Each structure stands twice: as C-alpha cells, then as structure tokens.
C-alpha positions as CSV (number, residue, x, y, z in Angstrom):
1,M,6.1,-24.1,0.2
2,T,4.2,-22.3,3.0
3,F,4.9,-22.6,6.7
4,T,2.4,-21.0,9.1
5,R,1.2,-21.3,12.6
6,S,-2.1,-19.7,13.9
7,K,-3.0,-16.3,12.5
8,L,-1.3,-13.3,14.1
9,T,-3.3,-10.4,15.6
10,V,-1.4,-7.2,15.2
11,D,-2.0,-3.4,14.9
12,A,0.9,-2.6,12.5
13,V,2.5,-4.4,9.6
14,I,6.0,-3.3,8.8
15,F,7.6,-4.4,5.5
16,D,11.1,-4.8,4.1
17,L,11.3,-3.4,0.6
18,D,13.6,-5.3,-1.7
19,G,12.4,-8.8,-2.4
20,T,9.3,-8.3,-0.3
21,L,7.3,-5.5,-1.9
22,I,9.4,-4.8,-5.0
23,D,10.8,-7.4,-7.4
24,S,14.4,-6.1,-7.3
25,I,16.6,-9.1,-6.4
26,G,17.4,-9.8,-10.1
27,I,18.6,-6.2,-10.5
28,Y,21.1,-6.7,-7.7
29,Y,22.4,-9.8,-9.4
30,E,22.8,-7.8,-12.6
31,I,24.6,-5.0,-10.8
32,I,27.1,-7.3,-9.3
33,D,27.7,-9.0,-12.6
34,I,28.4,-5.6,-14.2
35,V,30.7,-4.5,-11.4
36,F,32.7,-7.7,-11.6
37,Q,33.0,-7.6,-15.4
38,R,34.2,-3.9,-15.3
39,L,36.7,-4.7,-12.6
40,E,37.8,-7.8,-14.4
41,L,37.1,-10.0,-11.4
42,P,36.1,-13.6,-11.6
43,L,32.3,-13.8,-11.9
44,V,30.4,-15.2,-8.9
45,S,27.2,-17.3,-8.7
46,N,23.9,-16.1,-7.2
47,T,24.5,-18.6,-4.4
48,Q,27.8,-16.9,-3.5
49,I,26.1,-13.5,-3.6
50,V,23.4,-14.7,-1.1
51,E,26.1,-16.0,1.2
52,A,27.9,-12.7,1.0
53,V,24.8,-10.7,2.1
54,K,23.6,-13.2,4.7
55,D,24.5,-10.9,7.7
56,G,23.2,-7.6,6.2
57,D,26.3,-6.2,4.6
58,F,28.2,-7.4,1.5
59,D,31.1,-9.6,2.6
60,W,33.7,-9.3,-0.1
61,D,35.8,-12.0,1.5
62,V,33.2,-14.5,0.3
63,V,33.4,-13.5,-3.4
64,L,37.0,-12.4,-3.9
65,P,39.7,-14.9,-4.7
66,E,42.3,-15.3,-2.0
67,N,45.0,-13.7,-4.2
68,M,42.9,-10.5,-4.5
69,L,42.1,-10.0,-0.8
70,N,45.1,-7.7,-0.4
71,R,43.5,-5.3,-2.8
72,K,40.1,-5.5,-1.2
73,D,39.8,-1.8,-0.1
74,E,40.8,-0.6,-3.5
75,I,38.3,-3.0,-5.2
76,I,35.5,-1.9,-2.9
77,T,36.2,1.8,-3.6
78,D,36.1,1.2,-7.4
79,A,33.0,-1.0,-7.1
80,R,31.1,1.7,-5.2
81,K,31.9,4.2,-8.0
82,I,30.5,1.9,-10.6
83,I,27.4,1.2,-8.5
84,D,26.8,4.9,-8.1
85,E,27.0,5.3,-11.8
86,I,24.7,2.5,-12.9
87,Y,22.2,2.5,-10.0
88,P,19.8,5.1,-11.5
89,Q,19.7,3.2,-14.8
90,M,19.3,-0.2,-13.3
91,F,16.6,0.7,-10.8
92,G,14.9,3.3,-13.1
93,K,14.0,0.6,-15.7
94,D,10.8,-1.5,-15.5
95,L,11.0,-2.1,-11.7
96,K,7.8,-4.0,-10.7
97,L,6.0,-4.8,-7.5
98,I,5.8,-8.4,-6.2
99,P,2.5,-9.7,-7.5
100,G,-0.2,-9.2,-5.0
101,A,1.5,-6.3,-3.2
102,P,-1.1,-3.7,-4.0
103,E,-4.0,-5.9,-2.9
104,A,-2.3,-6.9,0.3
105,L,-1.4,-3.3,1.3
106,K,-4.9,-2.1,0.5
107,E,-6.5,-4.9,2.5
108,I,-4.3,-4.2,5.5
109,S,-5.0,-0.4,5.3
110,C,-8.8,-1.0,5.1
111,S,-8.6,-3.2,8.2
112,G,-7.3,-0.2,10.2
113,M,-3.8,-1.5,10.7
114,K,-0.9,0.9,10.3
115,I,1.7,0.3,7.6
116,G,5.4,1.1,7.6
117,I,8.6,0.2,5.6
118,V,12.0,-0.5,7.0
119,T,14.8,-0.8,4.4
120,S,18.6,-0.7,4.4
121,T,18.4,1.4,1.2
122,P,19.9,4.9,1.6
123,A,17.4,7.8,1.2
124,Q,18.9,8.9,-2.1
125,G,17.9,5.6,-3.7
126,M,14.3,5.6,-2.5
127,A,12.9,7.6,-5.4
128,Y,13.6,4.8,-7.8
129,K,12.4,2.0,-5.5
130,L,9.2,3.8,-4.5
131,K,8.2,4.5,-8.1
132,P,6.2,1.3,-8.6
133,L,4.4,1.8,-5.3
134,K,3.4,5.3,-6.5
135,S,2.3,4.1,-9.9
136,N,0.1,1.5,-8.3
137,G,-1.4,4.0,-5.8
138,I,-0.2,2.4,-2.7
139,E,2.7,4.7,-1.6
140,K,0.1,6.9,0.1
141,L,-0.8,3.9,2.4
142,L,2.7,4.0,4.0
143,E,2.6,6.0,7.2
144,V,6.3,5.7,8.0
145,I,9.4,4.9,5.9
146,I,12.7,4.2,7.7
147,T,15.9,4.2,5.5
148,A,19.5,3.5,6.3
149,D,20.0,7.3,6.8
150,D,17.4,7.5,9.6
151,V,19.3,5.3,12.1
152,H,22.8,4.6,13.3
153,E,22.6,0.8,12.9
154,K,21.2,-1.2,10.0
155,K,19.4,-4.5,10.2
156,P,19.9,-7.1,11.8
157,A,20.1,-4.5,14.6
158,P,16.7,-3.7,16.0
159,E,17.1,0.0,15.9
160,P,15.4,0.6,12.5
161,L,12.3,-1.4,13.5
162,V,12.2,0.2,16.9
163,E,12.3,3.6,15.3
164,C,9.5,2.7,12.9
165,A,7.2,1.4,15.6
166,K,7.8,4.5,17.6
167,R,6.8,6.7,14.7
168,L,3.8,4.6,14.1
169,G,2.8,4.9,17.7
170,M,2.7,1.1,18.0
171,D,3.9,-1.4,20.7
172,Y,6.6,-3.7,19.4
173,N,4.7,-6.8,20.4
174,K,1.6,-5.7,18.5
175,S,3.6,-5.3,15.3
176,V,4.8,-7.7,12.7
177,Y,7.8,-7.4,10.4
178,V,7.6,-9.0,6.9
179,G,10.9,-9.7,5.0
180,D,12.7,-12.0,2.6
181,T,16.0,-12.6,4.4
182,R,17.3,-14.1,7.6
183,V,18.5,-10.6,8.5
184,D,14.9,-9.4,8.4
185,I,13.8,-12.1,10.8
186,R,16.6,-11.5,13.2
187,A,15.9,-7.8,13.2
188,G,12.2,-8.2,13.8
189,K,12.8,-10.7,16.6
190,A,15.5,-8.5,18.2
191,A,12.9,-5.6,18.2
192,G,10.4,-7.8,20.0
193,M,8.1,-8.1,17.0
194,K,6.4,-11.0,15.3
195,T,8.0,-12.0,12.0
196,I,6.9,-13.4,8.7
197,G,9.3,-14.6,6.0
198,V,8.5,-14.4,2.3
199,L,10.0,-16.6,-0.4
200,T,10.3,-13.8,-3.1
201,G,13.8,-12.6,-2.3
202,F,17.3,-13.6,-1.4
203,D,16.8,-16.4,1.1
204,D,15.1,-19.8,0.7
205,Y,12.7,-21.7,2.9
206,E,15.4,-23.5,5.0
207,S,17.4,-20.3,5.6
208,L,14.2,-18.5,6.8
209,K,13.0,-21.5,8.8
210,N,16.2,-21.7,10.8
211,E,15.5,-18.2,12.2
212,K,12.1,-19.5,13.6
213,P,9.8,-16.8,12.3
214,N,6.1,-16.9,13.2
215,A,5.3,-17.8,9.6
216,I,6.8,-18.3,6.1
217,I,4.7,-17.6,3.1
218,N,5.4,-17.8,-0.7
219,S,4.8,-14.0,-1.1
220,I,2.8,-11.2,0.5
221,A,-0.1,-12.2,-1.7
222,E,-0.7,-14.9,1.0
223,L,-0.4,-12.4,3.9
224,R,-4.1,-12.9,4.9
225,K,-3.3,-16.5,5.7
226,T,-1.0,-15.4,8.5
227,I,-2.5,-12.1,9.8
228,A,-6.0,-11.7,11.2
229,I,-7.5,-9.1,8.9
C-alpha cells in the first residue's frame, strides 16, 4: 500500500540504511535467534522484536520473561559478546540492496540533489553494510554518512540528521529523510525535515502512518512518486 500527498520539492535526500537501502532486517532477526538460542532464553517472535526496537534501542524488558529480568545486565553483556562474534559473518554474507535502490540513487544524483545517509550503526560495522552499495557503484554518490559514532545522541533525537544536513550544506526544510521505522520519521520531523516512510523494514503501514510522514511508499523504487525529480 502506498500513501502519498503532493510531490516534495527538496535539495537533499537523506536515507536511513537498514531496511531502507539494504535488505538487512532478516539478518537482525537471525542474529537475535542465535543470541537467544546460545543463552538458552525463550525464543521471541518477530513481532516482539519490532516492539522491542520501536523507540530506537533494544528494550530487553519486552523480550525477557519476568523471572529473568533480575539477570538483565548479565544477559545484555553476554548477548553483546555473541553479537560481536557473529556480526561479521552475518553481515558479510550475501547482503543485498533493496530492489530499485541503485536506480533511485542514480536518478536523485543526476537531478542535482545531494545524498546522505544517517544510520544508528557504529562506524566499525559500516564496511559490511556499505559493501553492496560499493558493488553496485552507488557508494560514490553518497556525499555524507553519519554513523552512531559521529553524534552524541542517536535517532529519534534530531542530532544525527541536523549534523548530516550541516555537512551537506543544506537547509533542514529543504531536505527529506527516508526511513523504514517510526523512529526515522520522528527524527526527521524533530530535525525540521520532510519525511518519507518505506515498507521494506521493521515497521508496517499503520505504525508509520501514525507518525504522519509526508508520504509512505512500498520501497525506494517508488521514490520518484513522492519527490519532484
């Protein structure tokens, strides 16, 4: 389902990464399954995972049984060790772009608009996630990349998007942020930007619609329906 208003006129398009440009959401589900299996925790559904990440961080209170909450800090520490161990393997294998991403970015670039990325991924994980952009020849189109290490506050705080716009030399109100989660829409609006939700990631149509973005599209393959190019 696609929800749009009139086309947006902007000078810069800033993208989220996971679930927006790269098809990585399934990998996150796999990682959580592995972590829970190794720690012998009750497995959780994808719906519970989406609920746990709805505010930007992973809320362990949502996924842990009540009788395990007293061990939460210990579990988090052990989980992070496992994630650090398996992250390269999980993201180093067959990570693909969202269909239509290369064409969309090339079209935006050719139109003269600036392109940036704002992600909550730490810098050390970017080599894996940018690999499919490199192999498709579109990493060079990115003028600014803001990671979790470039700012003090992550999304939904506006700081990462404000920093990206500054580095691009763009006004906030002439920029649009494209993302797959309610956190992305909140961050974009908090930064004074226009916002577009895509249905290729964690959140569904209703979750995105409740945040009142300027548009909701099935994927960035439909971006030209919402942006004047």
